[in-house]
N, C-alpha and C positions, 0 to 999 in steps of 0.2 A: 691814278697817280698823275702828277703834273709834268713828268719827264725831266724835271730839273734835278741837279745834284744837290743833295742836302747833307749837312748844313751848308748853306751858302755863306759867303763872306759877310753879307749883311746880317744874317742870322747869328753868326758867331760873334761879330762885333756887338750886336744888340745884347746877346747873353752876357758878354763882359761888362757892358755898360750897366746892365741890371745888377750884376754882382757888386760893382762899385757902389751903385746907389743904395742898394739894400744893406750892404755892409756898413756904409756910412749911417744909414737910418737906424740900424740895429745898435750900433755903438752909441749913437745919440740918445736913443730911447732908454738904453741901459743907464747912461749917464744921468738922464732926467730922473729915472726911477730911484737912483741911489743918491747922487749929489744934490738933487733938487727935490727929494721926496717931500711930499706935503705941500708943495707950492700950489698945486691944483689937484683936482681929482684924477687927472691924467698922469700925474707924477708919483707913481708908487709901483712896487714890485707886482702887486696884484694887477694893475693896469698893464704893466709890461708883459706879464705872462698871458693875460687875456688877448693881447695884440700879436702874440707869436704866430697865430694862424696865417697872418698876412705874409710873414717871412717863409712859411712853409709853402704857401701858394706861389710866392715868387720863385722859390727853389724849384718847384715843379715846372714852372714856365721856363726857367733857365735850362733845366735838364732837357726838356722837350726841344728847345732851340739847339742845344749842343748835340743831341742825339740825331737830329735831322728829321724829326717827324714832319711829313709834308704840310700839315696844317698848323705847325708850330708858329709860323709867322703871323697867321690870323689870330691865334690864341694870345701871342705876345702883344700884338697890336691892340686888341681889345683890352687886355690887362693894363697896358700902359695908358690908354685913354681913360680907363676907369680910375687909375691912380691919379692922373692929372685932374679929373673932375672932382674927386674926393679932396684933393689938396686945395683946389680953388674954392669949392663951395661948402666944404665942411671944416677941414683942418684950419685953414687960415681965418675964417670968420668966427669959429667956435672955440677951437682948442688953443690957438696961439694967444689970444688975449687973456685967457684964463691962466696961461703959463707965465705971464709977465716976461715976455721974451727980451733977451739981450742980444747983443751983436752975433754971438755964436748961434743962437736959435734961428735968427733970420738967415744967416749964412747957410746953415744946414738945410733950411726950408727951400731956399732958392736953388742950391746945388741939387738937392733931391728932385725937386720939381723940374728943374732944367734938364736933368738926366732922363727923366721920364719923357720929356718932349724929344730929346735926342733919340731915345729908343723908339718912340712912336713914329718919328720921321724915317728912321732907317727901315723899320718894318713896313711902313706904308710904301716905301720904294720897293721893298721885296715883294709885297703882294701885287704891286702894279707891274711886276715883271722886269724892273730895272735892276741893273747890277753895278757893282764897283769894279773898275778895271785898274 
């Protein structure tokens, strides 16, 4: 054990940021699957259901952070960095153009990715041993 009290404030705030970002994403993806169905191969109920594993994984990370598992900060940091990398190198160059994005699509993408950066930063501070006072 690392001797620190878990969950720390950084871990708790990170979990809440993940809740907000993945709730936004889930609502957005459901909207794309229903209101924009057929716009691209990514906009269907089938694609929506196939992507639910990501939200389950996010929920697991969130629970680990809230419960205070000592390595939760590392798990959350790795998860957040992977989300950022997928957003930059897969979602934006491949999925966004196919979806014929409008203003709301770009807004959701920027907020979601921005919140992933916030989470990664908070958890990087946590694993570095820094605290919020």
